[in-house]
N, C-alpha and C positions, 0 to 999 in steps of 0.2 A: 220420451222414454219408451222403448220398444222391447217387447218380450218375445223370445222364440219359444218353440215347443220344448226344447231339450233342457231338462234340469233347472227350470226356472219357475218361480212363483211370483206372479204379478203382485199379489197382495203383500207378500213379505217385502218386496223391493220398494213399494210405494207407501207402505203403511205410515211411516212417520210424517212424510210430506202431505199425504192426503187427509190426515186427520184435521189439519189446519187449512186445507185448501178452500178457497172461496172464489167463485167465478161470477161475474156479473154478465147476464145474458144481454145480447144486443137486439133481440127480437127477431121473429121469423121473417120479417120483411125489411130488415135493416139494410142500409147500404153496405156494399162489399168492403171488407177489410183488406187493405193492400198488404201483401206479404212480399218482402224483398229479401235478397240473400242476407242482408244485415239484420233482419228480424228473426232469423232462424237460430236455433240453439237447443241445448239439452234441457230436460226437465219438463214440468207441466206447462201447458198452454203456449207451447212453441212448436212450430213445425220443425222437424228434423229429418235428415236423410239417414236411413238405417238399412242394415242387411245388404250392403253393397258387396257383391262378390266379384270374382275375377272378370276382367273385360266387360264391366258393367258400369253404368253411371246414372246419376239422377241429380238434376240441378235446375234452378230457375234460369232460363235463357230467353233471348229474343229471336231464336231460330224460327219459331212458328207462333207468333203472338196471337192470342185469342181476343182479348180485350186489352187495350192499352199497349204496353211495350213488352209483354212477356207471357210465359206459361212454364209449366214444369216439363222439361225434356227428360225422357227416360230411354235408355238403350242398353242392349246386351249383344254379345257377339255369338254366343252358342248356348248349348244346354246347361252349361255350368253357371250361367249368369242369373242374377237377381238384384233388384233394387226397389226400395220402398220409401215413401214419404209418409210420416206419421205425425199425428197431433193427439196428445193424450191429456185429458183433463182430470181423470181419476174419479173419485166418488163424490158426485155433486148432487145434492137433493133435487129430485124431479127429473133427472136425466136417466130415465128408465125406458125399457123397451115398450112398455105400455103408453108412455107419453111421447114417443117418437112420432112427429107429425110431418116432417119434411126431410127428404134426402135426395140430393141430385148432384150431378157433376157433368162437366164437358170433357170429352176425351177424343183422341185422334190417333189413328194408326197410319203411319207413314208407308207409302208405297216403296217397293223394292226390297223389303226384308224377306228372309227365307223361312221364318217361323210359320207354324201352321196358320191357315187363313182365318181361324175363329178366335185367335188370341188378341187381347186388347188390355189396357190397364184396368185391373179389377179394383173394386172398392170394398173395404172391409169395416165392419163394426166390431169393436173389441168389447166383449160382454163379460160380466160376472153373473152366473146363473141365479144365485140366491140373493144377490145385492148386498151381501154382508161381508165387510172387510175382514172380519175375524175368522171366517171359514176358509178352507183351502181346497185347491184342486177342482175348481168349477169355473174356469175361465177359458175363453177361446175366441174364435172369429165367427161371424156370420158374413158370408162373402157373396157379392153380386158380380156376375159376369154376363155379358151380352149373349153368349152362346146358349145359356139356359133360360133366356128370355126372348126367344124368337129369332136369334141370329141376326142376319141382315147387316153385317159389317161392310163398310165401304172404305177402301183405302184412300188416303189423301183427302179426307173431308172430316170436319169437326162434327161430332155427334153430341147432342144434349140429351142426357138420360135422367128422367125423373123416375127414381127406382123405389120409392116408398112402398109401392104395391107390387114389386117384382119378386122373383124367386131367388132365394139365398140358400147356399149350402153351408154346413157347419164343419169347422175344424176345431176340435177341442185340444187344449194344451195338455191336459192330463185326464185320464191315466195313460195317455199316449195313443189313443185310438182316434182315427179320423172318421167322423160320421158325416157322410157327404149329403145324400138326399137332395139332389139338385133341384127338384121341382117343388120346393117348399117355401111358401110365403112367410113373411114375418108373423102374421097373425096365426098361422098354423104352428110355427115354432113356439109361439107364446101360449097358445090355447090347446095344443095337442092336435093329433096324436103325437107321441114321442118316437120318431123314427130312429132306427139304429140301435146298436147295443154295444157298450152302454152310452147313450147320448146324454149330454147335460140337459136337465129338465129346466126349460125356460118358462118365465111367466111375466106378467105385467110389471112386477117389481124387480126384474132382472136389470142390474145396473149396466148402462153403456158407459164405458170408461174412456173411449176415444174413437178416432176414425183414422183410416189409412187408405192409401192406394198404392199399387205396385205392379211390377212385372216380374216374370221369370219363375224360377224354381222348377226345373225340368222342361222348360221350353226349348225344344231343339231348333237350331237355326238362329238367324240374326233378327233383331227387332228394334225399331225406333218408334216411340209414341210420345204423346203429350197430354197433359191434364191441366184444366183450369176451372175456375168458378165452382169450387166445392161448397156445398150448402147442406147444413143440417139444422133441424129445429125440434125442440121439445115444447110444443105450444108456443108461447111468446118468447121463450128462451132459445135463441138461435144465432148462428153465425154463417156468413157467406165470405169465402176467401177468394180473392183475385190475386194471382201470382204475377209479379212484375219485376223486371230487372232493376227498376229504380222507382222511388216514391214520386207521386205527382209533384210537378214543379222542378224536378231534378233533371228531366230530359227535355230539352228545348223542342217546341213544336216546329214543324217545317217552316212556317213563316218566320219564326224567331231565328231559325238557323240561317235563312236567307238574309235577314237583316244583319245578323252577326257577320256573315260573309261580306256584305256591302260595307259594313263598318271597318272591317280589316282591310279591304281593298282601298277604302278612302284613306286610312291611316298610312298605308304603304305609299300611296300616291303623294300625300302631303309630305312625307319624309323625303321622297325623291326630289320634290320641288325645292325643299329647304336646302338639300345638299347642292342642287344646281345653282 
């Protein structure tokens, strides 16, 4: 479930479902959870594609597999484009800004696009500033981008970014003001000072409601990128996601494919002999 800035209130939309939501953490060092196209869908605790605009796309493909047989491929054709992948869990005890202990992902910027050289798939945390489902108008994003963390993008190569100690900028959903402050670490957002006016005041008990990655919204030019191995943890409560076009065991290994080919060839030969 994904919320935009305009005329939307995350708490109102999620209220009924979140009061009963329960999530079992998989541990900060758990094996990766495989996410295939069949695993995606609306609602809590499912990855879903959202905010896809004209001439844009986002999907799990095998175009540029990171691990296994897939990754999330994201593309746009011009400045009108945008596409996001979102995973929302809502209000879960212990999933707060103060407890966030791990945050990382792998991303790739394909060569040949015409978008500005500093652009790459950004990662966002969805927050509720006071952590209270019954209050209003204090939700938004904390957004990580490589350009505000030293730059150094390389086209045509996978980059693994451990971003828990990086700089994030804020985009609040209400009252409608964007509070950017690009050089602000999570600890600074949590413990002050409070940059911007009026910025949502975050603290250790600010709820983290979900995680997203995406491209676009004002990017001029064309762009293709990829994302895989998204990982977050709140102490022992964590998840690592590996995006694949098919679950393990559904795609034959090369040796199996070779054996399958030999078997088909043998069957054809046997049939020809029988007819003869």
